C-alpha positions in Angstrom: 48.1 -161.4 -80.6 45.8 -158.7 -78.6 44.6 -159.6 -74.6 41.4 -159.4 -73.3 41.4 -157.3 -69.9 39.4 -159.3 -67.2 35.8 -157.8 -66.5 35.3 -156.2 -63.3 33.3 -159.3 -62.3 36.0 -161.6 -63.1 38.4 -159.5 -60.5 35.3 -159.3 -58.5 34.8 -163.5 -58.2 38.9 -163.7 -58.0 39.1 -161.1 -55.2 40.4 -162.8 -51.8 38.9 -159.9 -49.6 35.5 -158.2 -49.7 37.1 -154.9 -48.8 40.0 -152.8 -48.1 39.3 -153.1 -43.8 39.4 -156.8 -44.1 42.4 -157.5 -46.4 44.2 -154.8 -44.1 43.2 -156.6 -40.9 44.3 -159.9 -42.0 47.7 -158.2 -43.2 48.2 -156.3 -40.1 46.8 -159.4 -37.9 48.2 -162.3 -39.4 51.5 -162.2 -37.8 49.8 -162.1 -34.0 47.6 -165.0 -35.1 50.5 -167.1 -35.7 51.8 -166.5 -32.6 53.2 -169.2 -30.8 53.7 -170.4 -33.9 57.4 -172.0 -34.7 58.8 -170.6 -38.4 58.7 -174.2 -39.3 55.5 -175.3 -38.0 54.1 -172.1 -39.8 55.6 -173.5 -43.1 54.4 -177.1 -42.8 50.8 -176.0 -41.9 50.4 -175.0 -45.8 47.1 -173.0 -46.6 44.0 -173.4 -44.4 40.3 -172.7 -45.2 40.3 -170.7 -42.1 39.9 -166.9 -42.4 40.4 -166.2 -46.0 41.3 -169.4 -47.1 45.2 -168.1 -46.7 47.2 -169.6 -44.2 51.6 -170.7 -43.5 53.6 -169.5 -46.0 51.1 -168.3 -48.1 49.2 -166.2 -45.5 52.6 -164.4 -44.7 53.2 -164.1 -48.5 49.9 -162.4 -48.6 49.9 -160.3 -45.8 53.3 -159.1 -47.3 52.5 -158.1 -50.6 49.1 -155.9 -48.4 52.0 -154.5 -46.4 54.1 -153.4 -49.0 51.4 -151.8 -51.2 50.6 -150.0 -47.9 54.0 -148.7 -48.3 53.5 -146.9 -51.3 51.5 -144.8 -49.9 53.7 -142.6 -48.1 55.0 -142.7 -44.1 52.1 -140.4 -42.9 49.1 -142.7 -44.7 51.1 -146.1 -44.2 51.4 -145.3 -40.5 47.8 -144.4 -39.9 47.1 -147.6 -41.5 49.1 -149.3 -39.4 47.7 -147.7 -36.4 44.3 -148.6 -36.9 44.5 -151.8 -38.0 47.9 -153.3 -35.9 46.8 -154.7 -32.5 47.8 -152.4 -29.6 49.0 -155.5 -27.6 50.1 -158.6 -28.0 49.6 -161.7 -25.9 52.5 -162.3 -23.2 53.4 -165.7 -21.9 56.9 -164.6 -20.3 56.3 -166.1 -16.9 57.4 -163.2 -14.8 55.5 -162.4 -11.7 54.6 -159.1 -12.8 53.1 -160.3 -16.5 49.6 -159.3 -17.0 49.4 -161.7 -20.3 49.6 -158.7 -22.6 52.8 -156.5 -23.7 52.5 -153.5 -25.9 53.1 -153.7 -29.2 55.8 -151.9 -30.0 55.0 -152.0 -34.0 51.6 -150.2 -33.0 53.3 -147.3 -30.8 56.2 -146.8 -33.4 53.3 -145.8 -36.0 51.8 -143.6 -33.4 55.2 -142.0 -32.7 55.5 -141.3 -36.6 52.0 -139.5 -36.6 52.8 -137.8 -33.4 55.7 -136.3 -34.9 54.7 -135.5 -38.6 51.9 -133.9 -36.7 54.1 -131.1 -35.5 54.5 -130.5 -39.1 50.8 -130.3 -40.3 49.7 -128.6 -37.4 52.3 -125.7 -36.7 50.1 -124.0 -33.8 50.3 -127.5 -32.4 52.0 -127.8 -29.1 55.7 -129.2 -29.2 55.2 -131.6 -26.0 55.7 -135.1 -28.0 54.4 -136.5 -24.8 51.2 -134.4 -25.5 50.6 -135.4 -29.3 51.7 -139.1 -28.7 48.4 -139.3 -26.0 46.1 -137.7 -28.5 47.2 -139.8 -31.7 47.1 -142.7 -29.5 43.3 -141.6 -28.0 42.4 -141.5 -31.9 43.3 -145.0 -32.3 41.6 -146.4 -30.1 43.4 -146.3 -26.5 42.0 -145.0 -23.4 43.5 -141.9 -22.4 41.9 -138.8 -20.4 43.1 -135.7 -21.9 43.2 -133.7 -18.6 45.2 -136.5 -16.7 47.6 -136.4 -19.8 47.9 -133.0 -19.7 48.9 -132.7 -16.1 51.6 -135.3 -17.0 52.7 -133.1 -19.7 52.7 -129.9 -17.3 50.9 -128.3 -19.8 47.4 -126.4 -19.4 44.4 -128.1 -19.6 43.1 -125.6 -21.9 45.9 -125.2 -24.0 46.3 -129.5 -24.0 42.7 -129.2 -25.2 43.3 -126.6 -27.9 45.9 -128.4 -29.4 44.1 -131.6 -29.3 41.3 -130.4 -31.2 44.2 -129.0 -34.0 45.3 -132.4 -34.2 42.4 -134.6 -34.0 40.9 -132.0 -37.2 43.9 -133.1 -39.6 43.1 -137.0 -38.8 39.5 -136.5 -39.0 38.4 -133.7 -41.2 35.5 -131.4 -40.7 32.6 -131.4 -42.3 31.2 -127.8 -43.7 29.8 -125.1 -41.8 29.5 -121.5 -41.3 30.4 -120.8 -44.9 33.6 -123.0 -44.7 33.9 -126.1 -47.1 34.1 -129.3 -45.7 37.9 -130.9 -45.1 39.0 -134.5 -45.4 41.1 -136.0 -42.6 44.1 -137.5 -43.5 42.5 -141.0 -42.3 40.1 -140.6 -44.9 42.3 -140.5 -47.6 44.4 -142.9 -46.3 41.2 -145.2 -46.3 40.6 -144.0 -49.7 44.1 -144.5 -51.3 44.4 -148.3 -49.3 40.9 -149.1 -51.0 42.4 -147.6 -54.5 45.6 -149.6 -54.5 43.9 -152.7 -53.3 41.3 -152.8 -55.8 43.9 -151.9 -58.6 46.1 -154.9 -57.5 42.9 -157.0 -57.5 42.7 -158.0 -53.8 39.3 -156.4 -52.7 35.8 -157.1 -54.5 
């Protein structure tokens, strides 16, 4: 017996998320949205009508599925998606006198470190200081970093730091066509496009 494949309209109607951006935001923010809830509380909550209609264990399963699909993009593009969609900080209620109410998200920082590590391979003329590379990558993904101060901390001349930061940012962002040179698509745009493709293939986005 032949099977009729669902039409594009059917897939769009059944899709849980309106875009790859929405799906990735859900997947990488889900655990932090459950902050403070015990595993049993999340399990007992079950599906809810909030967000994308997924909560509790259903939401955790959906977030895990999206993360697995992203892991198939390879270490670089997975790390880029994580750095873009994970929160940079998490709420902290440890009660310590020095607590500011937020703590670094170590998963986000690990993703930034992996990207900075790979930058040395993909931009071989780049400065070898890991601290500098991490600062440049973190700045690209939203952390407030002043490049001059970063260069001083790394004991790298500011002009050198600016030059090598440009190489890393061009690698991540790409650049438009100019002066007879063709445009280059940056690694982040490539990662975002591959994310959209795999989520669409899985029927998760409209």
